[in-house]
Structures are given as structure tokens and as C-alpha cells.
C-alpha positions in Angstrom: -12.5 5.7 57.4 -12.4 6.0 53.6 -10.6 9.0 52.1 -12.0 9.8 48.7 -9.4 10.3 45.9 -6.6 9.7 48.4 -4.8 7.0 50.3 -6.3 5.7 53.5 -3.9 6.1 56.5 -3.9 2.3 56.7 -2.2 2.0 53.4 0.8 4.0 54.5 1.0 2.0 57.7 0.8 -1.2 55.7 3.9 -0.2 53.6 5.8 0.8 56.8 5.0 -2.5 58.5 6.1 -4.4 55.5 9.4 -2.5 55.4 10.0 -3.1 59.2 9.3 -6.8 58.8 11.7 -7.1 55.9 14.5 -5.3 57.9 14.0 -7.3 61.1 13.6 -10.8 59.6 16.1 -10.2 56.8 13.6 -12.0 54.5 12.0 -10.3 51.5 8.4 -9.5 52.2 6.0 -10.3 49.3 5.2 -7.3 47.1 1.6 -6.1 47.8 -0.8 -7.1 45.1 -2.8 -4.3 43.4 -6.5 -4.9 42.7 -8.8 -2.8 40.6 -12.6 -2.9 40.8 -14.8 -1.2 38.2 -18.5 -0.7 39.0 -21.5 -1.1 36.7 -23.3 1.9 35.4 -24.2 1.5 31.7 -22.8 4.3 29.5 -21.3 6.0 32.6 -18.9 3.0 32.9 -16.9 4.4 29.9 -15.4 6.8 32.5 -13.4 3.9 33.9 -11.2 4.0 30.8 -9.7 7.3 32.0 -8.7 5.7 35.3 -7.0 2.8 33.5 -5.1 5.3 31.3 -3.8 7.0 34.4 -2.7 3.6 35.9 -0.9 2.7 32.6 0.8 6.1 32.5 2.0 5.8 36.1 3.6 2.4 35.4 1.5 0.8 38.1 1.1 -3.0 37.6 -2.4 -4.4 38.2 -2.5 -7.9 39.6 -6.3 -8.6 39.8 -9.4 -7.1 38.3 -13.1 -7.4 39.1 -16.1 -5.7 37.5 -19.8 -5.7 37.0 -21.9 -4.9 34.0 -20.0 -2.1 32.0 -17.2 -2.4 34.5 -16.9 -6.1 33.5 -16.6 -5.2 29.9 -13.9 -2.5 30.4 -12.1 -4.6 33.1 -12.1 -7.8 31.1 -10.7 -6.1 28.0 -7.9 -4.7 30.1 -7.4 -8.1 31.8 -7.0 -10.0 28.6 -4.3 -7.6 27.4 -5.8 -4.5 25.7 -4.1 -1.3 26.9 -6.2 1.5 28.1 -5.3 3.5 25.0 -6.6 0.8 22.7 -9.8 0.4 24.7 -10.3 4.1 24.3 -9.9 3.8 20.5 -12.3 0.9 20.4 -15.1 2.6 22.3 -14.8 5.9 20.4 -15.2 4.0 17.1 -18.3 1.9 18.1 -21.7 2.6 16.7 -23.6 2.3 20.0 -27.0 2.8 18.4 -26.4 -0.3 16.3 -24.6 -2.3 19.0 -27.4 -1.8 21.6 -30.3 -2.7 19.4 -32.0 -5.7 17.9 -30.8 -4.7 14.4 -27.6 -5.4 12.5 -25.9 -3.3 9.8 -28.0 -3.2 6.6 -24.9 -4.4 4.9 -25.3 -7.8 6.5 -28.8 -8.3 5.1 -29.4 -10.1 1.8 -30.1 -7.8 -1.1 -33.7 -9.1 -1.5 -34.4 -8.3 2.2 -33.0 -4.8 2.4 -36.1 -2.8 1.4 -38.2 -4.4 4.2 -35.6 -4.5 7.0 -36.2 -2.1 9.9 -39.1 -0.5 8.0 -41.9 -1.1 10.5 -42.6 0.2 13.9 -44.0 -3.1 15.2 -43.2 -6.6 14.2 -45.4 -9.4 15.7 -44.2 -13.0 15.3 -46.7 -15.8 14.7 -46.0 -18.4 17.3 -48.2 -21.2 18.6 -51.2 -20.1 16.5 -51.1 -16.5 17.8 -49.4 -13.3 17.1 -47.2 -12.5 20.1 -46.4 -9.0 21.4 -42.7 -8.1 21.2 -40.8 -8.7 24.4 -39.0 -5.4 24.2 -35.8 -7.2 25.3 -32.5 -6.8 23.3 -30.9 -9.9 21.9 -28.0 -7.8 20.9 -26.8 -9.7 17.8 -24.2 -7.1 16.8 -23.1 -6.9 20.5 -22.3 -10.6 20.4 -20.5 -10.2 17.1 -18.4 -7.3 18.5 -17.5 -9.3 21.6 -16.6 -12.3 19.5 -14.1 -10.2 17.6 -12.6 -8.4 20.6 -12.2 -11.6 22.7 -11.0 -13.8 19.9 -7.3 -13.7 21.1 -8.3 -15.5 24.3 -10.9 -17.9 22.8 -8.9 -20.9 23.9 -8.6 -19.7 27.6 -11.5 -20.9 29.7 -10.1 -20.1 33.1 -10.2 -16.3 33.7 -7.3 -16.6 36.1 -5.1 -17.4 33.1 -5.6 -14.1 31.5 -2.6 -11.8 31.6 -4.4 -10.2 34.6 -6.7 -12.6 36.6 -10.3 -11.5 36.3 -13.7 -12.1 37.9 -17.1 -10.6 37.1 -20.5 -10.7 38.8 -23.9 -11.9 37.6 -27.2 -12.7 39.3 -28.8 -16.1 39.3 -32.5 -15.4 38.4 -33.4 -18.7 40.2 -32.5 -17.5 43.7 -31.3 -13.9 43.3 -27.8 -14.7 44.5 -24.6 -13.1 43.2 -22.5 -15.5 41.1 -18.8 -14.8 40.8 -17.9 -15.9 37.2 -14.3 -17.0 36.8 -14.3 -19.7 34.1 -16.1 -20.8 31.0 -16.9 -18.6 28.0 -15.8 -15.1 28.7 -18.3 -13.6 26.2 -21.2 -15.4 28.0 -19.9 -14.2 31.3 -19.7 -10.6 30.2 -23.1 -10.7 28.6 -24.5 -12.2 31.8 -23.0 -9.5 33.9 -24.6 -6.7 31.8 -28.0 -8.3 31.2 -30.1 -5.5 32.8 -33.6 -6.9 33.5 -36.3 -5.4 31.2 -33.6 -4.2 28.8 -31.5 -7.3 27.7 -32.5 -10.9 27.5 -31.2 -13.2 30.3 -28.2 -15.3 29.4 -27.4 -19.0 30.0 -24.0 -19.4 31.7 -22.7 -22.7 33.0 -26.1 -24.1 33.5 -27.6 -21.0 35.2 -29.9 -18.4 33.9 -28.2 -15.1 34.6 -29.0 -11.4 34.6 -27.1 -8.2 35.5 -24.8 -8.6 38.5 -25.5 -5.0 39.4 -28.7 -6.1 41.0 -26.9 -7.6 44.0 -23.3 -6.5 43.7 -22.5 -3.5 41.4 -19.2 -2.7 43.0 -17.4 -6.1 43.7 -14.6 -5.0 46.0 -14.8 -8.0 48.3 -14.1 -10.3 45.3 -10.9 -8.6 44.3 -9.7 -8.9 47.9 -10.7 -12.6 47.9 -8.4 -13.0 44.9 -5.5 -11.7 46.9 -5.4 -8.0 46.5 -3.7 -6.1 49.3 -4.3 -2.6 47.8 -7.6 -1.9 46.1 -8.3 0.9 43.6 -12.1 1.2 43.2 -13.7 3.2 40.4 -17.5 3.8 41.0 -19.7 5.5 38.4 -23.0 4.4 39.9 -25.1 7.3 41.3 -27.2 5.1 43.6 -31.0 5.0 43.8 -33.0 7.9 42.3 -34.9 10.2 44.6 -38.6 9.2 44.6 -39.6 12.5 42.9 -37.4 11.6 39.9 -38.9 8.2 39.3 -41.3 9.0 36.5 -41.9 6.0 34.3 -42.3 2.2 34.4 -38.8 1.4 33.4 -37.3 3.6 36.1 -39.6 2.0 38.7 -38.5 -1.5 37.6 -34.8 -0.6 37.7 -35.3 1.2 41.1 -36.8 -1.9 42.6 -34.2 -4.2 41.0 -31.3 -2.3 42.5 -32.7 -1.9 46.1 -30.5 -4.8 47.3 -27.4 -3.5 45.5 -27.7 -0.1 47.3 -27.3 -1.8 50.6 -24.4 -4.0 49.4 -22.5 -0.8 48.3 -22.3 0.4 51.9 -20.1 -2.6 52.7 -18.0 -2.5 49.5 -16.9 1.1 49.5 -15.0 1.1 52.9 -12.8 -1.8 51.6 -11.2 0.4 49.0 -7.8 2.0 49.6 -8.1 4.4 46.8 -11.8 5.2 46.1 -12.9 7.2 43.0 -16.5 8.3 43.1 -17.6 9.9 39.8 -20.1 12.7 39.7 -22.0 11.9 36.5 -25.6 12.8 37.5 -26.2 14.5 34.2 -25.9 11.2 32.4 -27.9 8.0 32.6 -27.1 4.3 32.0 -28.4 4.8 28.5 -26.4 7.9 27.6 -24.3 6.2 24.9 -24.9 9.1 22.6 -22.7 11.1 25.1 -20.1 8.4 25.3 -17.2 10.6 24.2 -18.1 13.2 26.7 -18.3 10.6 29.5 -15.0 9.1 28.4 -13.4 12.6 28.4 -14.7 13.1 32.0 -12.9 9.9 33.0 -9.7 11.0 31.4 -9.9 14.3 33.3 -10.4 12.5 36.5 -7.5 10.1 35.7 -5.1 13.0 35.2 -6.0 14.3 38.6 -5.2 10.9 40.1 -2.1 10.3 38.1 0.2 11.8 40.8 -1.2 9.4 43.4 -0.8 6.4 41.2 2.7 7.5 40.3 3.7 7.9 44.0 2.3 4.5 44.8 4.2 2.9 41.9 7.5 4.7 42.8 7.1 3.7 46.5 6.6 0.0 45.7 9.5 0.1 43.3 11.7 1.8 46.0 10.8 -0.9 48.6 10.7 -4.0 46.5 12.7 -3.1 43.5 11.7 -2.0 40.0 8.9 -4.1 38.4 8.7 -4.2 34.6 5.2 -3.6 33.3 4.5 -5.4 30.1 2.7 -3.2 27.6 1.8 -5.7 25.0 -0.1 -8.3 27.0 -2.7 -9.3 24.4 -2.0 -12.9 23.0 -1.0 -12.9 19.3 -3.8 -15.2 18.2 -5.2 -14.1 14.9 -6.8 -17.3 13.5 -7.8 -20.8 14.2 -8.3 -24.0 12.2 -11.9 -25.3 12.5 -12.1 -29.1 12.2 -15.7 -29.8 13.4 -19.0 -28.0 14.4 -22.2 -28.3 16.3 -25.4 -26.4 15.7 -28.0 -26.1 18.6 -31.4 -24.6 18.3 -32.5 -25.3 14.8 -36.0 -26.8 14.3 -37.7 -25.1 11.3 -34.4 -25.1 9.3 -31.6 -27.7 9.6 -28.0 -27.7 10.6 -27.0 -28.4 7.1 -29.0 -25.4 5.8 -27.5 -23.1 8.5 -23.9 -24.1 7.8 -24.5 -23.9 4.0 -25.7 -20.2 4.3 -22.5 -19.5 6.2 -20.3 -21.3 3.6 -18.4 -22.9 6.5 -15.7 -25.4 5.3 -13.9 -27.6 7.7 -10.1 -27.9 8.1 -9.6 -24.3 7.1 -8.2 -21.4 9.0 -10.6 -18.6 10.1 -10.0 -15.1 11.6 -12.5 -13.5 14.0 -13.4 -11.0 11.2 -14.2 -13.7 8.7 -16.3 -15.7 11.2 -18.2 -12.5 12.0 -18.9 -12.0 8.3 -20.1 -15.6 8.0 -22.4 -15.2 10.9 -23.8 -12.0 9.5 -24.3 -13.8 6.2 -26.5 -16.4 7.9 -28.3 -13.7 9.9 -28.9 -11.8 6.7 -31.2 -14.5 5.4 -33.7 -13.4 8.1 -34.3 -17.0 9.1 -32.5 -16.4 12.4 -32.9 -13.7 15.2 -29.7 -14.6 17.1 -26.5 -16.5 16.2 -23.7 -16.9 18.7 -20.7 -19.2 18.7 -18.0 -20.5 20.9 -14.7 -22.1 20.0 -13.6 -25.2 21.9 -9.8 -25.9 21.7 -8.9 -29.4 20.6 -5.8 -31.5 21.7 -4.1 -30.9 18.3 -4.4 -27.1 18.5 -7.4 -26.8 16.2 -10.9 -25.7 17.3 -14.5 -27.1 17.3 -17.0 -24.3 16.7 -20.4 -24.6 18.5 -23.3 -22.4 17.3 -26.2 -21.5 19.5 -29.0 -20.4 17.2 -32.4 -18.8 17.8 -34.7 -19.0 14.7 -37.2 -16.4 13.6 -40.8 -17.5 13.2 -41.7 -18.0 9.6 -44.5 -15.5 9.7 -44.6 -11.9 10.9 -47.3 -9.2 11.0 -45.9 -5.7 10.8 -47.3 -2.2 11.4 -46.1 1.2 10.5 -47.4 4.7 10.0 -46.7 7.3 7.3 -47.8 10.8 6.5 -47.0 13.5 4.0 -49.0 16.0 2.0 -49.2 13.9 -1.1 -50.4 10.5 0.3 -52.1 11.9 3.5 -52.1 9.9 6.7 -52.0 6.1 6.5 -51.5 3.0 8.5 -49.2 0.5 6.7 -49.8 -3.2 7.5 -47.6 -6.0 6.2 -47.8 -9.8 6.4 -44.6 -11.7 5.6 -44.4 -15.5 5.4 -41.5 -17.7 4.5 -41.9 -21.1 2.9 -45.7 -20.5 2.8 -46.3 -21.9 -0.7 -43.0 -23.5 -1.5 -39.8 -24.0 0.6 -37.0 -21.5 0.1 -39.4 -18.6 -0.6 -40.8 -15.4 0.9 -44.3 -14.1 0.3 -45.6 -10.8 1.5 -48.6 -8.5 1.3 -48.5 -4.8 2.2 -51.4 -2.5 2.4 -51.8 1.2 3.1 -55.1 2.2 4.6 -55.9 5.9 5.0 -56.4 8.9 2.8 -54.8 6.9 0.0 -55.3 3.2 -0.7 -52.4 1.1 -1.8 -51.8 -2.7 -1.8 -48.8 -4.7 -3.0 -48.1 -8.4 -3.1 -44.9 -10.2 -3.9 -43.6 -13.8 -4.0 -39.9 -14.4 -4.1 -38.7 -17.9 -4.9 -35.1 -18.7 -4.4 -33.7 -21.2 -7.0 -31.4 -23.6 -5.2 -29.9 -23.3 -1.8 -27.3 -20.6 -2.5 -29.9 -17.8 -2.7 -28.1 -16.3 -5.6 -30.9 -16.8 -8.2 -34.5 -16.0 -7.6 -37.8 -15.5 -9.4 -40.0 -12.7 -8.2 -43.7 -12.2 -9.0 -45.3 -8.9 -8.0 -48.5 -7.0 -8.2 -49.6 -3.5 -7.0 -52.6 -1.3 -6.9 -52.6 2.4 -5.9 -55.3 5.1 -5.7 -54.2 8.7 -5.1 -55.6 12.2 -5.3 -53.1 14.2 -7.3 -52.9 18.0 -7.4 -52.6 19.5 -10.9 -50.5 22.7 -11.4 -50.3 25.4 -14.0 -47.3 27.7 -13.9 -46.4 26.3 -10.5 -49.9 27.2 -9.1 -52.5 24.5 -8.2 -55.4 24.6 -10.6 -57.1 21.3 -10.3 -57.3 17.8 -8.7 -57.1 14.4 -10.3 -57.8 10.9 -9.0 -55.1 8.6 -10.2 -55.5 4.8 -10.2 -52.6 2.6 -11.0 -52.2 -1.2 -11.3 -49.2 -3.3 -12.1 -48.5 -7.0 -12.5 -45.0 -8.2 -13.2 -42.3 -10.9 -12.9 -38.5 -10.8 -13.0 -35.5 -13.1 -12.8 -32.6 -11.9 -10.7 -29.1 -12.9 -9.8 -27.5 -11.7 -6.6 -23.8 -12.6 -6.4 -23.4 -10.7 -3.1 -25.4 -9.1 -0.3 -25.0 -5.7 -2.0 -25.7 -6.3 -5.6 -28.3 -7.9 -7.9 -29.1 -7.8 -11.6 -31.6 -9.3 -13.8 -34.4 -8.9 -16.3 -38.2 -8.7 -16.2 -41.6 -7.8 -17.6 -44.4 -5.7 -16.2 -47.9 -4.8 -17.3 -49.1 -1.3 -16.2 -52.5 0.3 -16.3 -53.0 4.0 -15.4 -56.3 5.8 -15.1 -56.8 9.6 -14.6 -60.1 11.2 -13.6 -60.5 15.0 -13.1 -62.2 15.8 -9.8 -61.7 19.6 -9.6 -60.9 21.7 -12.7 -60.6 25.5 -13.2 -61.5 25.5 -16.9 -58.1 24.4 -18.2 -57.6 21.4 -20.6 -57.7 18.1 -18.7 -56.9 14.5 -19.5 -59.4 11.8 -18.7 -59.3 8.0 -19.3 -56.7 5.3 -19.1 -53.7 3.8 -20.8 -52.0 0.4 -20.5 -48.7 -1.0 -21.8 -46.2 -3.8 -21.3 -42.5 -3.2 -20.6 -39.6 -5.5 -21.0 -36.5 -4.4 -19.0 -33.2 -5.2 -17.5 -32.0 -3.8 -14.2 -29.1 -3.6 -11.7 -29.4 -2.8 -8.0 -26.6 -1.9 -5.6 -27.0 -1.1 -1.9 -24.0 -0.7 0.5 -25.7 1.5 3.0 -24.9 0.8 6.6 -28.5 1.5 7.8 -31.9 2.1 6.3 -32.7 5.2 8.3 -30.2 8.1 8.3 -27.4 6.1 6.8 -23.9 7.4 7.6 -22.0 5.8 4.7 -22.5 3.8 1.6 -24.1 4.0 -1.8 -27.6 3.0 -3.1 -28.0 2.7 -6.8 -30.8 1.5 -9.1 -30.7 1.6 -12.9 -33.1 0.2 -15.5 -33.3 0.1 -19.3 -36.2 -1.3 -21.2 -38.6 -1.2 -24.1 -42.2 0.0 -23.6 -44.2 -1.9 -26.1 -47.3 -0.7 -27.9 -49.8 1.3 -25.8 -53.6 1.0 -25.7 -54.8 4.4 -24.7 -58.5 5.1 -24.0 -58.0 8.9 -23.3 -59.7 12.1 -24.1 -58.8 15.7 -23.6 -61.6 17.6 -22.0 -62.4 21.2 -21.1 -65.3 22.1 -18.8 -66.3 18.5 -18.9 -66.6 18.3 -22.6 -64.3 16.2 -25.0 -62.1 18.2 -27.4 -62.0 17.1 -31.0 -58.8 18.8 -32.0 -56.8 16.3 -34.0 -53.5 17.9 -32.9 -54.2 16.3 -29.5 -54.0 12.7 -30.9 -52.0 10.3 -28.6 -49.3 8.1 -30.0 -49.3 4.3 -29.5 -45.7 3.7 -30.8 -43.2 1.8 -28.6 -40.3 3.6 -27.2 -37.1 3.0 -25.2 -36.9 4.0 -21.6 -34.1 4.3 -19.0 -34.0 5.4 -15.4 -31.2 5.9 -12.8 -31.4 6.7 -9.1 -28.2 7.2 -7.0 -27.7 8.3 -3.4 -24.4 8.4 -1.6 -23.5 9.1 2.0 -20.0 10.1 3.1 -19.1 10.8 6.7 -17.0 14.1 7.0 -17.0 14.3 10.7 -18.2 12.6 13.9 -21.6 14.2 13.5 -21.7 15.3 9.9 -22.5 13.4 6.7 -22.2 14.6 3.1 -25.3 13.7 1.0 -25.1 13.3 -2.7 -28.1 12.3 -4.8 -28.8 12.0 -8.5 -32.0 10.9 -10.3 -32.9 10.8 -13.9 -35.0 9.2 -16.6 -35.4 9.3 -20.4 -38.4 8.2 -22.5 -36.8 8.3 -26.0 -38.9 9.6 -28.9 -41.7 10.3 -26.4 -43.5 13.3 -27.9 -47.1 12.4 -28.1 -47.3 9.4 -25.7 -49.1 9.7 -22.4 -49.3 8.7 -18.8 -45.7 7.5 -18.4 -43.9 10.9 -17.8 -41.7 11.6 -14.9 -43.3 13.6 -12.1 -41.2 16.4 -10.5 -41.4 17.4 -6.8 -41.4 16.4 -3.2 -38.6 15.5 -0.7 -39.7 11.9 -0.2 -40.1 9.3 -2.9 -43.6 7.8 -2.6 -45.0 6.9 -6.0 -44.0 5.7 -9.5 -42.0 7.8 -11.9 -41.3 10.4 -9.2 -38.2 12.6 -9.3 -37.8 14.3 -6.0 -36.8 18.0 -6.0 -36.3 20.4 -3.1 -38.4 23.4 -3.9 -41.6 21.9 -5.5 -44.5 19.8 -4.3 -45.1 16.4 -5.8 -46.4 16.4 -9.4 -45.7 20.1 -10.0 -44.2 19.4 -13.4 -44.2 16.4 -15.9 -41.5 15.7 -18.4 -40.3 12.8 -20.6 -36.6 13.5 -19.9 -35.1 14.7 -16.7 -31.9 14.8 -14.7 -31.7 16.0 -11.1 -28.4 16.6 -9.1 -28.5 17.3 -5.4 -25.9 17.9 -2.7 -26.5 18.3 1.0 -25.1 18.1 4.6 -26.7 16.3 7.5 -25.6 17.3 11.1 -26.4 15.1 14.1 -27.2 17.9 16.6 -27.6 15.4 19.4 -29.1 12.0 19.9 -31.8 11.3 17.3 -32.0 15.0 16.3 -30.7 16.1 12.9 -30.5 19.3 10.7 -30.3 18.7 7.0 -29.6 21.2 4.3 -29.9 20.4 0.6 -29.5 22.3 -2.8 -30.4 20.8 -6.2 -30.6 21.6 -9.9 -32.8 19.9 -12.4 -32.7 19.7 -16.2 -35.6 18.7 -18.4 -36.6 18.2 -22.1 -33.0 17.6 -23.1 -33.7 14.4 -25.1 -37.5 14.3 -25.6 -40.0 17.1 -25.2 -43.7 16.2 -24.8 -46.2 17.9 -27.0 -48.6 18.0 -24.1 -46.2 19.8 -21.7 -44.6 22.4 -24.0 -44.4 25.2 -21.5 -42.3 23.4 -18.9 -39.0 25.1 -18.1 -35.7 23.4 -19.1 -33.9 24.3 -15.8 -34.8 24.6 -12.1 -32.9 25.2 -8.9 -34.1 24.9 -5.4 -33.1 24.4 -1.7 -34.5 22.9 1.5 -33.7 23.0 5.2 -35.0 20.1 7.3 -35.2 19.4 11.1 -35.6 15.7 11.7 -36.3 13.8 14.9 -36.0 10.0 14.8 -38.4 8.4 17.3 -40.5 5.3 17.9 -42.9 6.0 14.9 -40.0 6.6 12.6 -38.4 9.9 11.4 -40.4 13.1 11.7 -39.1 15.6 9.1 -40.2 19.2 9.1 -38.9 21.1 6.1 -39.0 24.5 4.5 -38.0 24.7 0.8 -37.5 27.3 -1.9 -37.4 27.3 -5.7 -35.6 30.1 -7.5 -38.0 29.9 -10.5 -41.2 30.2 -8.4 -39.9 32.6 -5.7 -42.0 30.8 -3.2 -41.2 29.4 0.3 -43.1 26.2 1.0 -43.4 23.8 4.0 -43.1 20.1 3.8 -43.8 17.5 6.5 -43.0 13.7 6.4 -43.6 11.2 9.1 -42.4 7.6 9.0 -41.2 5.4 6.2 -43.3 5.5 3.0 -45.1 2.5 1.5 
């Protein structure tokens, strides 16, 4: 009979028999082998670390380890030489949201691709003359990369019995549904196979078999650690078994319930084989509760402390009978780099092996660390030509390595869909079509359209010059049509229809994935038409002008939505050439003939700067710093190129966001806004954001047409945000000291 959290009586008898045999035969009996088995259980498997910490503290030497799914990850890290303390540090520092997604860090993406990355809710690849629905399965590129770094010290060991602690893990052969005990080959592929939960992760090819999660058939592989030679088995089980029928509420739960039917029966035979059995009570968590990873890990540490006396007694008893046994603390091989002398690339069809290796800047007969190889893989992934890149290192007789890449290419064409709403633009569906090498090789062309209460369309063709992707020519065009509220003394007193068109081109140089600079030209045409007027003076007509400019762009953010760290900066300086206004001031529908209202056509210099910075100041808290500004020099009687003040989300040209005012409340030719704030991650995907800002206007140029605007403003906002499938939903209240008004602001999704 199994005694939970205690020794079985048979364990005590085993030790007594061994002592008796030793005394009677006068021959030393072999020391009993200690085996550890760690179950699968997704996020709940982090609790295993607490048990390993207790084993380390007790000085108990482990001889064999088996595991499934998350148990295979924790167990294999311990087996190759990481201490339980180091595994704890690794898991607490991991960004699980990034690791368990089909995204990579925004820092890995090429500068030209950052604005479009992770922007849309749905991305449909064009394959075999059709747009294909997304599979919903995780490739886990960042997961592969993390594993490649963690397991690099044993990259030359292909027999898992040769780890510092012999190791086995379990997968399921999708061909026949049988459990496969994985004991050699690529350890990373074995681990990924063992954790490939059906309907969540893609299946993995391992030693010629197509594999999925071993938890389907054997989630708690005690028999396998006994087959390895373990005499005493410590089993840590975080699985809670099948859900009661009344708690199975969605399609994914039904699929998982069916998938694990067979495992539930297998567990009945595995548990009784443990000598020390540790059943965790983690019903409040699920396999996907990685947002609660620290709390789960803490639960495991608490349980480990309770078990420490038992582990210590076992270690002391064995040492008393068989003599002290030194436990090596630093078991991880000191392998930090390898020399790569040759390579293979599998899976390239639309691109080529040469192109792929060139994007990585791989050079043979040079030494590479795991970190450097990961950065090179991310560089190739950042081109967006590839959806998955994994590699293995094959040791050569002379001690060098051959690197083998397994590549999955992205289709060249994607259709993308998103949704956006706020008060200014109204509700809109955003559609995008992006094609690579459509007109010319080494290029990207896209068209984006917003259909809804506002109509917007934008086209762009980016042509890389050469193969290094450092130089590019960009041609762009855009058309917008909005309805814009007009304000007088902060009160709405009219409604305009604004139409805007732009055509431009620029040359840019991107020496890194975070920085680009260049020069360009654009032609802009703006048309205003009053729709509702309360008798005040209105502007009607259009203006057009050409601008020559230089720019610099820097983006080191770690993610596009709710970044935790990094800086995003855009600066521009240029010359607005002669304007061609066709404008009239009207009142009550009639033109005004006052010559003092004449509009200037003189050229002027113009600069803009936009900076946002994110600094983590705690596990769940991020400091937000933002600065925006712009100056139209000697802009006193010019028109239709002022900066528009207001709004919390940047959605249109010349906008300066300001917590406290709605979009377009004020217009000015010179402005500087400084903002500070704090964002707190309340719990998974739920945030509370507080901001305060000040704004200065008219400090260089003052428009003759906006004489009464204030020189200083201050305001505040408090936002609750929920990040879900359609993008972030932000509900804000904001206040401006100068207006004395409390206003609401709602934004859904990522703007056009």
C-alpha cells in the first residue's frame, strides 16, 4: 500500500535486508539507486523544482530521472547538471507569454518590419492558391531558442545515459498511439516531443517518428525509472487527473479530456510503484497558468520543506550503512562555445541555403557561443521569411561541430485582419495584404485599408538594395477621410470633414535591427469642409505642399503591445516648400473678405520628435516616460499643417497625444508634451495605468489664426486595460486642470 508523503514499510525492510545480507555474507551489498520521476502538468510542473531543492538540501544523490512534458523539462535540466536553485532562477526570469507563443521579441525583428509585427488579430497565409485558416498550433520559436541556450553545454552528448544523471522522457507516437521512451538523439527534440500537447503545440519529428505529448499515454513514468535500475523511487505528481464532466465547458477541454483518458488508467499502475509519493493539490491552477508561475513554484518549495526531513533521514541512513557519498554540486559541463566547420540547411524552397546563411552572417571555422547562435537565428527570423528555425550541432572527430538547420518558410503572401475603435476614428475593420517579392525580388509590398466610420487606405513598397538588407528604397501613398470635431474654449462647436492624401518616397539605411536613418520627400494635400457650424469663423478649402526631410528611427522595445522595456524614438527635420492654398474663411456659409486673414505661402523649416520609454521597476510594474514635440518655424500665417492636441492613442497625422483632452481640441505650430506614468500588471492580461502630463505651446511660433490658445496645459488619466484576442481594450477617465472637466476615453485594438 502506498503511504503519501512518507516511506512505504517495504522501504524500511529493504534497507534491513541489505544490512543483514552484508553482515552474513561479509560482502558489501550495492548501494540502493535513487530514482526520481516528475509528472507532466503544464505550468503546475513548476512545483517539481521545490522537491528538487529539498533533495539538494538533504544531500541525497539522485541516480536516475524520468519525466513527461513539463516534468521532462525540469528533470532534464537537473539531469544535465543544473542545480535546483539555478533552475528556479531560470524559471522565475522567463517571459512565459513570449516563450509560449508564435511570436518572438520585437527586438529580433528587422527595423522595417516592426510596425507591422503582431499588429493584426488574424493572419491568413496564401498557400496552394488559397488563403488558409490559421492552425492555432504553437511553433514556439522562442521556446526552441531558449532550449538551445539552456542545453548547449551538452550539445555533443547524444546518449542521455551519459548525462551527469541518466535520463529518460516519454513521448507518444502519433502513428500508433504507443508510448516512446526517448533516451538518445537530440535532447531538445526529445523534450519538445514530450511536451507537444495536441491542439496546442505542433507535433515534432524525433528519430524518424512523429511525436506528441507523452502525457497522453504515460504522464507519470515510474516504471521507466525502475527499468533504469532505481531501487527507491521518489515520485512528484502535479497532475490532477480528469476533470469532472460538469467542469468540461469548451472544445479545448473536451479534446484534452479525451486525449488523456488512457493516461488516467496508466496512472493507477504507476503510483503504487513509488516509495515516496508526492501528490500536489494544485486544483486552483491549470496547465496554462504560467502567469501564476511564481506562486506555483512557491507552493512546490513549501512542500519541499515539509519533505526535507524525510529526504535527510534517507540520505543519512544510506550514508550510515554504505558510507558517506559525496554529492557533486557543479555537474554542468563547462562547454561555452564550439567551432563550426560546416553546415546543412533543410526546408528552404522559396529562398535558398545561401540566402538563409547570409542573413545569419554565419562564417565557418569560427567559434560560437549559444547566445551568439541564438542572436543569429533571431536575425534570420527577423526578416519574416521564416516561421521557424531550429538547429542541432553534430560533433566532429576533430572536436568541432557541424550545424544542421531545420527551416520552415513563411508563405510570401498574407492577408491580415484587425479591428479598431475610438471616439475619433469610430469603429473600423482593418484589412492588410502583404506580399514579398511580388514585383521584384528582395522586396515587400503591402496595402492596408480601414473600412468603417472613417475610410483610410495606405500602400507601401519597400525595396531592399543588395542582400544585406541595410539599404532600402520605400515608396508610399496614403488617403484618409475623417470627421473632425471643432472646439472653441475646450467646448465642441462644430464638425469638419477632413480629407488627406500623401505620396512620398525615401531612402533609408538600417545598420542594425533597432535603428534606421535616411532622407525623403513627400507631397501632401489637405482639404477641410465644414459640416456643422455654430456661427463661428470656419476654414474651407485645401492646401498642398512638398516637404524634403531627413529622419532617424530607433526602436528597442521588447514587444509591440504593453512593452516592458526599451525605447522607441522618431525624429524628423525638414523644409516645407512653397504652399498652394485654395482656402477661404467663412462665417454662416459666406466667405469673409477681411485682408488680415490672408494665408502665407512662404516655405518654413519643420522638426518633430516622439520618444517613449519603458523601464521595469518591479515584477509587475513598469515606469512609462513619453515626450512629443514639434516646431513649425516662422509659421504665423500658414495653414493646415499645425499640430493637433489631444487623445490618448496616436491615430492621425500631426497628432500630439495629451491625457485630459479629446483629439483636435487645440491646434498650435509649436508644442512640447512631457508625460510620466506607471503601469501595473494586476493579473494575467489585466493592467492599470496612471499618467500625468504637461504641455507647452506657442514657444517658438504662434499662429495668427489660433491666438487664444493657452501656453500651458496639465492633465491626468487613469486607464484599465484588458489584453484579449481582439487586441487591448482600454477604458480611461481623464482630467485637465485648465478645463476642470472629467472625460471618458475608450480604445479597442491597434490603430491603423
